[in-house]
A tleap script that builds the chain and sets N, CA, C and O, in Angstrom:
source leaprc.protein.ff14SB
mol = sequence {
  NMET SER HIE THR ASP LYS PHE LYS ASP CYS
  ILE LYS ALA CYS LEU ASP CYS PHE ALA GLU
  CYS ASN HIE CYS ALA SER ALA CYS LEU GLY
  GLU ASP ASP VAL LYS MET MET ALA LYS CYS
  ILE ALA LEU ASP MET ASP CYS ALA ASP ILE
  CYS ALA THR THR ALA ALA ALA MET ALA ARG
  ASP SER GLU HIE VAL ALA HIE LEU CYS ARG
  VAL CYS ALA GLU ILE CYS GLU ALA CYS GLY
  ALA GLU CYS GLU LYS HIE GLU ALA ASP HIE
  CYS GLN LYS CYS ALA GLU ALA CYS LYS ARG
  CYS ALA GLN GLU CYS ARG LYS MET ALA CALA
}
set mol.1.N position { 0.852 -1.186 0.000 }
set mol.1.CA position { 0.000 0.000 0.000 }
set mol.1.C position { 0.898 1.249 0.000 }
set mol.1.O position { 1.792 1.385 0.835 }
set mol.2.N position { 0.646 2.134 -0.931 }
set mol.2.CA position { 1.446 3.358 -0.987 }
set mol.2.C position { 0.987 4.314 0.103 }
set mol.2.O position { -0.118 4.196 0.633 }
set mol.3.N position { 1.866 5.270 0.428 }
set mol.3.CA position { 1.506 6.221 1.482 }
set mol.3.C position { 0.286 7.054 1.095 }
set mol.3.O position { -0.475 7.469 1.969 }
set mol.4.N position { 0.090 7.301 -0.186 }
set mol.4.CA position { -1.087 8.091 -0.561 }
set mol.4.C position { -2.366 7.292 -0.352 }
set mol.4.O position { -3.423 7.882 -0.126 }
set mol.5.N position { -2.299 5.951 -0.422 }
set mol.5.CA position { -3.487 5.134 -0.158 }
set mol.5.C position { -3.930 5.266 1.293 }
set mol.5.O position { -5.123 5.390 1.570 }
set mol.6.N position { -2.973 5.240 2.220 }
set mol.6.CA position { -3.356 5.325 3.637 }
set mol.6.C position { -3.925 6.700 3.983 }
set mol.6.O position { -4.684 6.839 4.942 }
set mol.7.N position { -3.559 7.703 3.206 }
set mol.7.CA position { -4.049 9.061 3.449 }
set mol.7.C position { -5.222 9.452 2.548 }
set mol.7.O position { -5.751 10.558 2.657 }
set mol.8.N position { -5.625 8.539 1.658 }
set mol.8.CA position { -6.590 8.885 0.599 }
set mol.8.C position { -7.846 9.584 1.117 }
set mol.8.O position { -8.216 10.643 0.611 }
set mol.9.N position { -8.507 9.000 2.125 }
set mol.9.CA position { -9.759 9.581 2.633 }
set mol.9.C position { -9.525 10.945 3.273 }
set mol.9.O position { -10.345 11.853 3.138 }
set mol.10.N position { -8.405 11.078 3.967 }
set mol.10.CA position { -8.113 12.346 4.637 }
set mol.10.C position { -7.732 13.423 3.610 }
set mol.10.O position { -8.146 14.576 3.732 }
set mol.11.N position { -6.953 13.044 2.616 }
set mol.11.CA position { -6.606 14.004 1.555 }
set mol.11.C position { -7.888 14.496 0.877 }
set mol.11.O position { -8.052 15.694 0.647 }
set mol.12.N position { -8.790 13.573 0.562 }
set mol.12.CA position { -10.055 13.956 -0.093 }
set mol.12.C position { -10.863 14.889 0.811 }
set mol.12.O position { -11.401 15.893 0.344 }
set mol.13.N position { -10.949 14.561 2.097 }
set mol.13.CA position { -11.699 15.406 3.036 }
set mol.13.C position { -11.073 16.800 3.127 }
set mol.13.O position { -11.786 17.802 3.181 }
set mol.14.N position { -9.736 16.861 3.142 }
set mol.14.CA position { -9.048 18.159 3.203 }
set mol.14.C position { -9.308 18.977 1.937 }
set mol.14.O position { -9.572 20.177 2.008 }
set mol.15.N position { -9.234 18.324 0.789 }
set mol.15.CA position { -9.443 19.057 -0.467 }
set mol.15.C position { -10.896 19.499 -0.618 }
set mol.15.O position { -11.165 20.587 -1.128 }
set mol.16.N position { -11.832 18.659 -0.178 }
set mol.16.CA position { -13.247 19.057 -0.197 }
set mol.16.C position { -13.472 20.257 0.721 }
set mol.16.O position { -14.179 21.199 0.363 }
set mol.17.N position { -12.869 20.214 1.901 }
set mol.17.CA position { -13.012 21.304 2.867 }
set mol.17.C position { -12.369 22.580 2.321 }
set mol.17.O position { -12.932 23.667 2.446 }
set mol.18.N position { -11.195 22.441 1.722 }
set mol.18.CA position { -10.508 23.562 1.074 }
set mol.18.C position { -11.451 24.257 0.083 }
set mol.18.O position { -11.583 25.481 0.087 }
set mol.19.N position { -12.098 23.456 -0.760 }
set mol.19.CA position { -13.001 24.012 -1.779 }
set mol.19.C position { -14.227 24.663 -1.142 }
set mol.19.O position { -14.611 25.764 -1.536 }
set mol.20.N position { -14.846 23.999 -0.162 }
set mol.20.CA position { -16.035 24.553 0.491 }
set mol.20.C position { -15.706 25.839 1.245 }
set mol.20.O position { -16.490 26.788 1.223 }
set mol.21.N position { -14.553 25.875 1.909 }
set mol.21.CA position { -14.166 27.081 2.653 }
set mol.21.C position { -13.928 28.264 1.712 }
set mol.21.O position { -14.340 29.387 2.003 }
set mol.22.N position { -13.268 28.007 0.592 }
set mol.22.CA position { -13.057 29.090 -0.373 }
set mol.22.C position { -14.382 29.567 -0.947 }
set mol.22.O position { -14.593 30.768 -1.118 }
set mol.23.N position { -15.273 28.631 -1.244 }
set mol.23.CA position { -16.591 29.010 -1.761 }
set mol.23.C position { -17.374 29.805 -0.708 }
set mol.23.O position { -18.007 30.813 -1.022 }
set mol.24.N position { -17.323 29.339 0.535 }
set mol.24.CA position { -18.060 30.009 1.618 }
set mol.24.C position { -17.539 31.437 1.814 }
set mol.24.O position { -18.326 32.377 1.922 }
set mol.25.N position { -16.226 31.594 1.861 }
set mol.25.CA position { -15.655 32.943 2.044 }
set mol.25.C position { -16.105 33.877 0.930 }
set mol.25.O position { -16.483 35.020 1.182 }
set mol.26.N position { -16.060 33.386 -0.291 }
set mol.26.CA position { -16.464 34.191 -1.439 }
set mol.26.C position { -17.955 34.533 -1.374 }
set mol.26.O position { -18.351 35.671 -1.626 }
set mol.27.N position { -18.770 33.543 -1.034 }
set mol.27.CA position { -20.215 33.765 -0.937 }
set mol.27.C position { -20.548 34.716 0.217 }
set mol.27.O position { -21.458 35.538 0.103 }
set mol.28.N position { -19.809 34.603 1.330 }
set mol.28.CA position { -20.036 35.505 2.473 }
set mol.28.C position { -19.784 36.958 2.079 }
set mol.28.O position { -20.466 37.864 2.559 }
set mol.29.N position { -18.818 37.174 1.218 }
set mol.29.CA position { -18.526 38.541 0.764 }
set mol.29.C position { -19.686 39.143 -0.023 }
set mol.29.O position { -19.774 40.362 -0.170 }
set mol.30.N position { -20.577 38.285 -0.531 }
set mol.30.CA position { -21.746 38.745 -1.271 }
set mol.30.C position { -22.984 38.923 -0.412 }
set mol.30.O position { -24.028 39.353 -0.903 }
set mol.31.N position { -22.873 38.594 0.870 }
set mol.31.CA position { -24.025 38.725 1.778 }
set mol.31.C position { -24.304 40.212 2.052 }
set mol.31.O position { -23.415 41.055 1.937 }
set mol.32.N position { -25.551 40.511 2.415 }
set mol.32.CA position { -25.942 41.892 2.689 }
set mol.32.C position { -25.148 42.498 3.842 }
set mol.32.O position { -24.704 43.643 3.757 }
set mol.33.N position { -24.969 41.740 4.913 }
set mol.33.CA position { -24.258 42.233 6.086 }
set mol.33.C position { -22.889 41.551 6.165 }
set mol.33.O position { -22.702 40.608 6.934 }
set mol.34.N position { -21.949 42.031 5.376 }
set mol.34.CA position { -20.617 41.416 5.307 }
set mol.34.C position { -19.903 41.501 6.651 }
set mol.34.O position { -19.168 40.587 7.025 }
set mol.35.N position { -20.116 42.591 7.376 }
set mol.35.CA position { -19.466 42.735 8.695 }
set mol.35.C position { -19.858 41.598 9.630 }
set mol.35.O position { -19.034 41.109 10.403 }
set mol.36.N position { -21.103 41.185 9.557 }
set mol.36.CA position { -21.577 40.092 10.397 }
set mol.36.C position { -20.874 38.777 10.022 }
set mol.36.O position { -20.778 37.868 10.848 }
set mol.37.N position { -20.388 38.677 8.793 }
set mol.37.CA position { -19.752 37.454 8.292 }
set mol.37.C position { -18.234 37.496 8.425 }
set mol.37.O position { -17.554 36.565 7.992 }
set mol.38.N position { -17.693 38.554 9.013 }
set mol.38.CA position { -16.232 38.747 9.059 }
set mol.38.C position { -15.498 37.573 9.705 }
set mol.38.O position { -14.491 37.107 9.171 }
set mol.39.N position { -15.988 37.094 10.839 }
set mol.39.CA position { -15.315 35.975 11.514 }
set mol.39.C position { -15.406 34.710 10.665 }
set mol.39.O position { -14.448 33.941 10.585 }
set mol.40.N position { -16.535 34.500 10.043 }
set mol.40.CA position { -16.732 33.339 9.165 }
set mol.40.C position { -15.729 33.387 8.007 }
set mol.40.O position { -15.089 32.385 7.687 }
set mol.41.N position { -15.604 34.537 7.398 }
set mol.41.CA position { -14.685 34.702 6.262 }
set mol.41.C position { -13.245 34.457 6.703 }
set mol.41.O position { -12.501 33.750 6.024 }
set mol.42.N position { -12.849 35.034 7.832 }
set mol.42.CA position { -11.479 34.865 8.326 }
set mol.42.C position { -11.180 33.399 8.621 }
set mol.42.O position { -10.119 32.893 8.254 }
set mol.43.N position { -12.114 32.714 9.285 }
set mol.43.CA position { -11.909 31.298 9.586 }
set mol.43.C position { -11.909 30.455 8.316 }
set mol.43.O position { -11.135 29.505 8.201 }
set mol.44.N position { -12.778 30.798 7.358 }
set mol.44.CA position { -12.782 30.092 6.062 }
set mol.44.C position { -11.396 30.150 5.420 }
set mol.44.O position { -10.894 29.143 4.922 }
set mol.45.N position { -10.787 31.329 5.435 }
set mol.45.CA position { -9.472 31.493 4.800 }
set mol.45.C position { -8.401 30.701 5.546 }
set mol.45.O position { -7.570 30.039 4.924 }
set mol.46.N position { -8.419 30.769 6.885 }
set mol.46.CA position { -7.462 29.989 7.673 }
set mol.46.C position { -7.642 28.498 7.418 }
set mol.46.O position { -6.670 27.765 7.236 }
set mol.47.N position { -8.885 28.064 7.409 }
set mol.47.CA position { -9.194 26.652 7.244 }
set mol.47.C position { -8.790 26.163 5.853 }
set mol.47.O position { -8.196 25.094 5.719 }
set mol.48.N position { -9.106 26.934 4.832 }
set mol.48.CA position { -8.714 26.542 3.471 }
set mol.48.C position { -7.204 26.391 3.370 }
set mol.48.O position { -6.714 25.437 2.766 }
set mol.49.N position { -6.469 27.322 3.952 }
set mol.49.CA position { -5.005 27.259 3.892 }
set mol.49.C position { -4.452 26.027 4.597 }
set mol.49.O position { -3.602 25.331 4.041 }
set mol.50.N position { -4.921 25.742 5.820 }
set mol.50.CA position { -4.385 24.593 6.551 }
set mol.50.C position { -4.809 23.293 5.878 }
set mol.50.O position { -4.049 22.325 5.892 }
set mol.51.N position { -5.991 23.247 5.296 }
set mol.51.CA position { -6.423 22.035 4.586 }
set mol.51.C position { -5.534 21.767 3.371 }
set mol.51.O position { -5.151 20.624 3.125 }
set mol.52.N position { -5.206 22.804 2.617 }
set mol.52.CA position { -4.335 22.637 1.452 }
set mol.52.C position { -2.943 22.187 1.879 }
set mol.52.O position { -2.362 21.289 1.270 }
set mol.53.N position { -2.416 22.806 2.918 }
set mol.53.CA position { -1.087 22.458 3.425 }
set mol.53.C position { -1.059 21.021 3.940 }
set mol.53.O position { -0.112 20.280 3.676 }
set mol.54.N position { -2.097 20.633 4.673 }
set mol.54.CA position { -2.152 19.294 5.247 }
set mol.54.C position { -2.289 18.234 4.152 }
set mol.54.O position { -1.640 17.190 4.220 }
set mol.55.N position { -3.119 18.489 3.156 }
set mol.55.CA position { -3.259 17.545 2.038 }
set mol.55.C position { -1.926 17.377 1.309 }
set mol.55.O position { -1.544 16.263 0.953 }
set mol.56.N position { -1.228 18.480 1.090 }
set mol.56.CA position { 0.073 18.417 0.410 }
set mol.56.C position { 1.079 17.616 1.240 }
set mol.56.O position { 1.845 16.822 0.694 }
set mol.57.N position { 1.076 17.823 2.546 }
set mol.57.CA position { 1.995 17.097 3.430 }
set mol.57.C position { 1.721 15.598 3.388 }
set mol.57.O position { 2.652 14.792 3.369 }
set mol.58.N position { 0.454 15.230 3.374 }
set mol.58.CA position { 0.109 13.807 3.288 }
set mol.58.C position { 0.532 13.223 1.941 }
set mol.58.O position { 1.029 12.098 1.878 }
set mol.59.N position { 0.336 13.981 0.874 }
set mol.59.CA position { 0.693 13.495 -0.458 }
set mol.59.C position { 2.185 13.196 -0.572 }
set mol.59.O position { 2.589 12.315 -1.331 }
set mol.60.N position { 2.999 13.930 0.180 }
set mol.60.CA position { 4.445 13.684 0.117 }
set mol.60.C position { 4.947 12.908 1.332 }
set mol.60.O position { 6.154 12.786 1.542 }
set mol.61.N position { 4.011 12.380 2.138 }
set mol.61.CA position { 4.343 11.567 3.317 }
set mol.61.C position { 5.302 12.294 4.251 }
set mol.61.O position { 6.293 11.725 4.708 }
set mol.62.N position { 5.000 13.535 4.523 }
set mol.62.CA position { 5.818 14.362 5.410 }
set mol.62.C position { 5.884 13.767 6.810 }
set mol.62.O position { 4.936 13.133 7.274 }
set mol.63.N position { 6.996 13.976 7.465 }
set mol.63.CA position { 7.132 13.524 8.852 }
set mol.63.C position { 6.254 14.343 9.801 }
set mol.63.O position { 6.106 13.984 10.969 }
set mol.64.N position { 5.681 15.422 9.314 }
set mol.64.CA position { 4.862 16.315 10.143 }
set mol.64.C position { 3.358 16.078 9.994 }
set mol.64.O position { 2.558 16.877 10.481 }
set mol.65.N position { 2.970 15.003 9.334 }
set mol.65.CA position { 1.553 14.745 9.064 }
set mol.65.C position { 0.713 14.723 10.339 }
set mol.65.O position { -0.325 15.382 10.395 }
set mol.66.N position { 1.130 13.990 11.349 }
set mol.66.CA position { 0.315 13.866 12.561 }
set mol.66.C position { 0.089 15.237 13.204 }
set mol.66.O position { -1.029 15.567 13.600 }
set mol.67.N position { 1.152 16.025 13.303 }
set mol.67.CA position { 1.035 17.361 13.898 }
set mol.67.C position { 0.124 18.252 13.050 }
set mol.67.O position { -0.764 18.917 13.582 }
set mol.68.N position { 0.341 18.266 11.743 }
set mol.68.CA position { -0.495 19.092 10.867 }
set mol.68.C position { -1.953 18.656 10.927 }
set mol.68.O position { -2.852 19.496 10.921 }
set mol.69.N position { -2.191 17.354 10.985 }
set mol.69.CA position { -3.569 16.866 11.069 }
set mol.69.C position { -4.241 17.299 12.367 }
set mol.69.O position { -5.433 17.606 12.366 }
set mol.70.N position { -3.505 17.330 13.471 }
set mol.70.CA position { -4.074 17.817 14.742 }
set mol.70.C position { -4.471 19.284 14.605 }
set mol.70.O position { -5.572 19.673 14.994 }
set mol.71.N position { -3.575 20.092 14.053 }
set mol.71.CA position { -3.848 21.522 13.879 }
set mol.71.C position { -5.005 21.718 12.901 }
set mol.71.O position { -5.894 22.535 13.138 }
set mol.72.N position { -4.987 20.973 11.816 }
set mol.72.CA position { -6.048 21.083 10.809 }
set mol.72.C position { -7.402 20.749 11.444 }
set mol.72.O position { -8.385 21.454 11.214 }
set mol.73.N position { -7.456 19.685 12.237 }
set mol.73.CA position { -8.713 19.302 12.894 }
set mol.73.C position { -9.220 20.422 13.803 }
set mol.73.O position { -10.415 20.720 13.816 }
set mol.74.N position { -8.315 21.040 14.562 }
set mol.74.CA position { -8.715 22.131 15.465 }
set mol.74.C position { -9.278 23.321 14.688 }
set mol.74.O position { -10.301 23.889 15.071 }
set mol.75.N position { -8.614 23.691 13.608 }
set mol.75.CA position { -9.069 24.834 12.815 }
set mol.75.C position { -10.377 24.494 12.099 }
set mol.75.O position { -11.269 25.337 12.005 }
set mol.76.N position { -10.492 23.269 11.596 }
set mol.76.CA position { -11.739 22.841 10.951 }
set mol.76.C position { -12.900 22.877 11.938 }
set mol.76.O position { -14.004 23.296 11.591 }
set mol.77.N position { -12.648 22.437 13.166 }
set mol.77.CA position { -13.707 22.460 14.179 }
set mol.77.C position { -14.138 23.894 14.489 }
set mol.77.O position { -15.329 24.166 14.638 }
set mol.78.N position { -13.180 24.804 14.584 }
set mol.78.CA position { -13.508 26.217 14.842 }
set mol.78.C position { -14.287 26.815 13.673 }
set mol.78.O position { -15.272 27.527 13.874 }
set mol.79.N position { -13.849 26.527 12.471 }
set mol.79.CA position { -14.521 27.053 11.276 }
set mol.79.C position { -15.932 26.475 11.162 }
set mol.79.O position { -16.886 27.199 10.878 }
set mol.80.N position { -16.054 25.178 11.382 }
set mol.80.CA position { -17.363 24.532 11.301 }
set mol.80.C position { -18.328 25.087 12.332 }
set mol.80.O position { -19.505 25.294 12.036 }
set mol.81.N position { -17.836 25.329 13.544 }
set mol.81.CA position { -18.685 25.877 14.601 }
set mol.81.C position { -19.175 27.277 14.242 }
set mol.81.O position { -20.326 27.620 14.509 }
set mol.82.N position { -18.310 28.079 13.641 }
set mol.82.CA position { -18.709 29.430 13.222 }
set mol.82.C position { -19.703 29.354 12.072 }
set mol.82.O position { -20.726 30.038 12.090 }
set mol.83.N position { -19.412 28.532 11.076 }
set mol.83.CA position { -20.302 28.426 9.918 }
set mol.83.C position { -21.690 27.930 10.311 }
set mol.83.O position { -22.691 28.356 9.735 }
set mol.84.N position { -21.749 27.030 11.290 }
set mol.84.CA position { -23.043 26.510 11.766 }
set mol.84.C position { -23.959 27.602 12.283 }
set mol.84.O position { -25.181 27.455 12.249 }
set mol.85.N position { -23.386 28.692 12.760 }
set mol.85.CA position { -24.178 29.794 13.319 }
set mol.85.C position { -24.962 30.555 12.249 }
set mol.85.O position { -25.909 31.275 12.568 }
set mol.86.N position { -24.576 30.401 10.998 }
set mol.86.CA position { -25.190 31.165 9.905 }
set mol.86.C position { -26.126 30.277 9.090 }
set mol.86.O position { -25.810 29.125 8.793 }
set mol.87.N position { -27.275 30.829 8.738 }
set mol.87.CA position { -28.294 30.053 8.032 }
set mol.87.C position { -27.985 29.837 6.556 }
set mol.87.O position { -28.565 28.948 5.933 }
set mol.88.N position { -27.097 30.623 5.994 }
set mol.88.CA position { -26.817 30.528 4.557 }
set mol.88.C position { -26.426 29.106 4.173 }
set mol.88.O position { -25.684 28.442 4.896 }
set mol.89.N position { -26.921 28.653 3.052 }
set mol.89.CA position { -26.643 27.292 2.568 }
set mol.89.C position { -25.143 27.042 2.442 }
set mol.89.O position { -24.651 25.970 2.795 }
set mol.90.N position { -24.421 28.045 1.934 }
set mol.90.CA position { -22.976 27.856 1.759 }
set mol.90.C position { -22.277 27.674 3.097 }
set mol.90.O position { -21.297 26.934 3.185 }
set mol.91.N position { -22.762 28.331 4.130 }
set mol.91.CA position { -22.183 28.167 5.474 }
set mol.91.C position { -22.487 26.775 6.023 }
set mol.91.O position { -21.621 26.142 6.626 }
set mol.92.N position { -23.704 26.304 5.816 }
set mol.92.CA position { -24.078 24.978 6.304 }
set mol.92.C position { -23.282 23.874 5.597 }
set mol.92.O position { -22.850 22.914 6.235 }
set mol.93.N position { -23.091 24.011 4.284 }
set mol.93.CA position { -22.289 23.034 3.534 }
set mol.93.C position { -20.833 23.071 3.988 }
set mol.93.O position { -20.180 22.032 4.091 }
set mol.94.N position { -20.340 24.254 4.253 }
set mol.94.CA position { -18.967 24.410 4.724 }
set mol.94.C position { -18.815 23.757 6.099 }
set mol.94.O position { -17.825 23.069 6.349 }
set mol.95.N position { -19.774 23.963 6.977 }
set mol.95.CA position { -19.724 23.359 8.311 }
set mol.95.C position { -19.654 21.839 8.217 }
set mol.95.O position { -18.908 21.207 8.965 }
set mol.96.N position { -20.422 21.251 7.309 }
set mol.96.CA position { -20.401 19.795 7.117 }
set mol.96.C position { -19.033 19.334 6.626 }
set mol.96.O position { -18.498 18.339 7.116 }
set mol.97.N position { -18.472 20.046 5.670 }
set mol.97.CA position { -17.154 19.682 5.136 }
set mol.97.C position { -16.080 19.808 6.217 }
set mol.97.O position { -15.166 18.987 6.293 }
set mol.98.N position { -16.197 20.833 7.044 }
set mol.98.CA position { -15.246 21.031 8.140 }
set mol.98.C position { -15.321 19.877 9.143 }
set mol.98.O position { -14.291 19.389 9.609 }
set mol.99.N position { -16.533 19.446 9.471 }
set mol.99.CA position { -16.697 18.339 10.420 }
set mol.99.C position { -16.095 17.049 9.865 }
set mol.99.O position { -15.408 16.318 10.578 }
set mol.100.N position { -16.360 16.777 8.585 }
set mol.100.CA position { -15.805 15.562 7.960 }
set mol.100.C position { -14.281 15.610 7.965 }
set mol.100.O position { -13.623 14.620 8.284 }
set mol.101.N position { -13.733 16.754 7.615 }
set mol.101.CA position { -12.285 16.903 7.567 }
set mol.101.C position { -11.679 16.743 8.955 }
set mol.101.O position { -10.655 16.078 9.115 }
set mol.102.N position { -12.302 17.344 9.951 }
set mol.102.CA position { -11.795 17.222 11.330 }
set mol.102.C position { -11.784 15.757 11.761 }
set mol.102.O position { -10.825 15.302 12.384 }
set mol.103.N position { -12.850 15.013 11.432 }
set mol.103.CA position { -12.916 13.598 11.789 }
set mol.103.C position { -11.783 12.806 11.129 }
set mol.103.O position { -11.110 12.013 11.787 }
set mol.104.N position { -11.579 13.023 9.834 }
set mol.104.CA position { -10.519 12.301 9.113 }
set mol.104.C position { -9.141 12.685 9.642 }
set mol.104.O position { -8.269 11.833 9.808 }
set mol.105.N position { -8.958 13.959 9.902 }
set mol.105.CA position { -7.651 14.410 10.422 }
set mol.105.C position { -7.382 13.850 11.809 }
set mol.105.O position { -6.241 13.514 12.126 }
set mol.106.N position { -8.404 13.743 12.635 }
set mol.106.CA position { -8.217 13.162 13.982 }
set mol.106.C position { -7.732 11.715 13.867 }
set mol.106.O position { -6.899 11.276 14.661 }
set mol.107.N position { -8.254 10.966 12.876 }
set mol.107.CA position { -7.805 9.578 12.663 }
set mol.107.C position { -6.316 9.549 12.310 }
set mol.107.O position { -5.573 8.706 12.812 }
set mol.108.N position { -5.891 10.460 11.456 }
set mol.108.CA position { -4.494 10.494 11.021 }
set mol.108.C position { -3.558 10.979 12.137 }
set mol.108.O position { -2.380 10.624 12.164 }
set mol.109.N position { -4.087 11.781 13.040 }
set mol.109.CA position { -3.269 12.334 14.119 }
set mol.109.C position { -3.082 11.348 15.268 }
set mol.109.O position { -2.183 11.495 16.096 }
set mol.110.N position { -3.948 10.344 15.297 }
set mol.110.CA position { -3.924 9.374 16.411 }
set mol.110.C position { -2.661 8.526 16.423 }
set mol.110.O position { -2.500 7.672 17.295 }
savepdb mol mol.pdb
quit
């Protein structure tokens, strides 16, 4: 089994979360009350960045995978919790992607 096989589900969850977070941040900028979405947008950007970094680290079997996955899970949980507070469909989809990613990353960090 190649190293990318053992990380396959987590890489997919990270990339899905990366995409949902970028979409959510962009969609939040189009909301009527952008100021109200400021924390959501900031967390979306942080989460997208750590998800991309973590997926890349897994793809190259970095020695830092476990640590990055722990950090990624924490940021995903924070982002998901913030997105859950907003009724917008894009926020709800982002929250789901964040939860899935956090779960997969916790498995890799164990």
